[in-house]
C-alpha positions as CSV (number, residue, x, y, z in Angstrom):
1,M,-5.0,-15.2,21.2
2,N,-7.5,-16.8,23.7
3,A,-6.8,-20.6,23.9
4,N,-10.5,-21.2,23.7
5,Q,-11.0,-19.3,20.4
6,P,-11.0,-21.3,17.2
7,F,-8.1,-20.7,14.9
8,R,-8.8,-18.2,12.1
9,L,-8.1,-19.6,8.6
10,L,-8.3,-17.7,5.4
11,G,-9.2,-19.5,2.1
12,L,-8.0,-18.3,-1.3
13,S,-9.5,-19.9,-4.4
14,G,-7.7,-19.6,-7.7
15,S,-11.0,-19.7,-9.6
16,I,-13.3,-16.7,-9.8
17,R,-15.9,-18.2,-12.1
18,R,-19.5,-18.7,-10.9
19,N,-20.0,-22.2,-9.4
20,S,-16.2,-22.6,-9.1
21,H,-15.2,-26.1,-8.0
22,C,-12.3,-24.8,-6.0
23,T,-14.5,-22.3,-4.1
24,T,-17.0,-25.1,-3.5
25,V,-14.3,-27.1,-1.9
26,L,-13.5,-24.2,0.5
27,E,-17.2,-23.7,1.2
28,T,-17.6,-27.4,2.1
29,L,-14.5,-27.2,4.4
30,K,-15.9,-24.1,6.0
31,E,-19.0,-26.0,7.0
32,K,-17.2,-29.1,8.2
33,L,-14.8,-27.1,10.3
34,A,-17.5,-25.4,12.4
35,G,-16.4,-25.3,16.0
36,K,-12.9,-26.4,15.2
37,A,-11.7,-23.5,13.1
38,E,-13.2,-20.4,11.4
39,L,-12.5,-20.5,7.7
40,T,-13.2,-17.2,5.9
41,I,-13.0,-17.1,2.1
42,F,-11.5,-14.0,0.5
43,P,-12.7,-13.6,-3.1
44,L,-10.1,-12.6,-5.6
45,N,-12.6,-11.1,-8.2
46,D,-11.6,-7.5,-7.5
47,I,-7.8,-7.9,-7.4
48,P,-6.4,-5.9,-10.3
49,P,-3.4,-7.0,-12.3
50,Y,-0.2,-6.4,-10.3
51,D,1.3,-3.1,-11.1
52,P,4.3,-1.8,-9.0
53,D,3.4,1.7,-10.0
54,L,0.1,1.3,-8.1
55,D,1.7,-0.5,-5.2
56,A,2.9,2.5,-3.3
57,E,0.8,5.2,-1.6
58,N,-2.3,4.4,-3.7
59,T,-2.5,0.6,-3.5
60,P,-6.0,-0.4,-4.6
61,P,-8.5,-1.3,-1.8
62,A,-8.9,-5.0,-2.8
63,P,-5.2,-5.9,-2.4
64,V,-5.0,-3.9,0.8
65,A,-8.0,-5.8,2.2
66,M,-6.5,-9.1,1.1
67,R,-3.2,-8.3,2.8
68,E,-5.0,-7.3,6.0
69,A,-7.1,-10.5,5.9
70,I,-3.9,-12.6,5.5
71,G,-2.2,-10.8,8.3
72,A,-5.2,-11.3,10.7
73,S,-5.4,-15.1,9.9
74,D,-3.6,-17.9,11.7
75,G,-3.1,-19.8,8.5
76,L,-4.0,-20.1,4.9
77,V,-5.8,-22.7,2.8
78,V,-4.9,-22.0,-0.9
79,I,-6.6,-24.0,-3.7
80,S,-6.2,-23.7,-7.4
81,P,-7.3,-25.3,-10.6
82,E,-4.6,-26.3,-13.0
83,Y,-4.2,-24.2,-16.1
84,N,-1.4,-25.3,-18.6
85,Y,0.4,-27.3,-15.9
86,G,0.4,-24.4,-13.5
87,M,-1.7,-22.5,-11.0
88,S,-4.3,-20.1,-12.3
89,G,-3.3,-16.6,-13.4
90,V,-5.8,-15.2,-10.9
91,L,-4.1,-16.9,-8.0
92,K,-0.6,-16.0,-9.1
93,N,-1.6,-12.4,-9.5
94,A,-3.1,-12.3,-6.1
95,L,0.0,-13.9,-4.6
96,D,2.1,-11.2,-6.3
97,W,0.1,-8.6,-4.5
98,A,0.3,-10.5,-1.2
99,S,4.1,-10.8,-1.5
100,R,4.6,-7.1,-0.9
101,P,6.3,-5.4,0.8
102,A,9.3,-7.6,0.0
103,M,10.6,-9.5,3.0
104,R,7.8,-8.1,5.2
105,S,4.7,-9.4,3.5
106,P,1.8,-10.8,5.6
107,V,2.6,-14.2,4.1
108,K,6.0,-14.4,5.7
109,G,6.1,-17.2,8.2
110,K,2.4,-18.0,7.8
111,P,1.4,-21.7,7.9
112,I,-0.1,-22.6,4.5
113,L,-2.0,-25.7,3.2
114,I,-2.1,-26.0,-0.6
115,M,-4.7,-28.0,-2.6
116,T,-5.7,-28.4,-6.2
117,A,-8.9,-29.6,-7.8
118,S,-9.6,-30.4,-11.5
119,P,-12.0,-32.3,-13.7
120,A,-8.9,-34.1,-15.1
121,F,-7.9,-37.4,-13.6
122,T,-4.6,-35.8,-12.4
123,G,-6.5,-33.4,-10.2
124,G,-4.3,-30.5,-10.9
125,V,-1.3,-32.0,-9.2
126,R,1.2,-30.4,-11.6
127,A,0.1,-27.0,-10.4
128,Q,1.2,-27.8,-6.9
129,H,4.9,-27.5,-7.6
130,E,4.4,-24.0,-8.9
131,M,2.2,-23.0,-5.9
132,R,4.7,-24.4,-3.4
133,E,7.7,-22.6,-5.2
134,T,5.8,-19.3,-5.3
135,L,4.8,-19.4,-1.6
136,A,8.2,-20.5,-0.5
137,G,9.6,-17.5,-2.4
138,M,7.3,-15.4,-0.3
139,M,8.7,-17.1,2.8
140,G,5.4,-18.7,3.5
141,R,5.4,-21.8,5.7
142,V,3.9,-24.4,3.4
143,I,3.2,-27.5,5.5
144,A,4.8,-30.8,4.5
145,R,2.2,-33.5,4.0
146,P,0.7,-35.7,1.3
147,Q,-0.7,-33.5,-1.5
148,V,-4.4,-32.8,-1.5
149,V,-5.5,-33.4,-5.1
150,I,-9.2,-33.7,-6.0
151,A,-9.5,-35.4,-9.3
152,S,-12.7,-35.5,-11.4
153,V,-13.9,-32.9,-9.1
154,H,-17.0,-32.1,-11.3
155,E,-18.3,-35.6,-10.5
156,K,-17.8,-35.1,-6.7
157,I,-19.9,-32.0,-6.3
158,K,-23.6,-32.0,-5.8
159,D,-25.9,-29.1,-4.8
160,G,-23.0,-26.7,-4.3
161,R,-20.9,-29.0,-2.0
162,L,-18.2,-31.5,-2.2
163,V,-19.9,-34.8,-1.4
164,D,-17.2,-37.4,-2.1
165,E,-16.5,-38.8,1.3
166,A,-13.0,-39.9,0.6
167,S,-12.0,-36.4,-0.7
168,V,-13.7,-34.6,2.2
169,T,-12.0,-36.8,4.7
170,F,-8.6,-36.4,3.2
171,A,-9.0,-32.7,2.9
172,L,-10.1,-32.4,6.5
173,A,-7.1,-34.4,7.7
174,A,-4.9,-32.0,5.8
175,V,-6.6,-29.1,7.6
176,D,-5.9,-30.9,10.9
177,D,-2.2,-31.0,10.0
178,L,-2.4,-27.2,9.3
179,L,-4.0,-26.6,12.6
180,A,-1.3,-28.7,14.3
181,E,1.4,-26.6,12.7
182,I,-0.4,-23.4,13.9
183,R,-0.5,-24.8,17.4
184,L,3.2,-25.5,17.4
185,L,4.0,-22.0,16.2
186,H,1.8,-20.5,18.9
187,M,3.4,-22.6,21.6
188,A,6.9,-21.6,20.3
189,E,5.9,-17.9,20.3
190,G,4.5,-18.3,23.8
191,A,7.6,-19.9,25.1
192,G,9.7,-17.2,23.5
193,A,7.6,-14.5,25.1
194,E,8.0,-16.1,28.5
195,G,11.8,-16.4,28.0
196,A,12.0,-12.8,27.1
197,G,10.2,-11.7,30.2
198,A,12.3,-13.9,32.5
């Protein structure tokens, strides 16, 4: 990767509803990161229920495209609402598709930032444990940092963007931590390549 190129981040929103709060958070970050990183949002609307019988030679196009997008990215930003103390079924289903092939999925070793957003005062924090456990099971590299939890998110969005300054600032700081992790990995890979060629 060219050192002057911005890092490529992929955003996954666990909500597919129109005017999703979680997707709005990603859209806001995408704008705020201009020039620093490229954040592409991959919609999960067309991801079918995971079926191992389909995940062979005839894997549906949407999961294939998602896996390719994950593989091409430098890191992931994954955000979910909280449903019944866990992540959304939409997100869990997408991650099940992304976890294949076992031990060789595009998520393996990928730096990941997790976030939650909810109208509740807890901000979806209880879903973060499940998200972290699932991504760790996929051998994703979830970064260690204070949790990004956006409570009362419906009161912090206006005209399709997250406008609460404290929430935006904290989320951007989390993305900076993700980018720092990506830089460290790239430096380690570069050093390994130089050592191999010595």
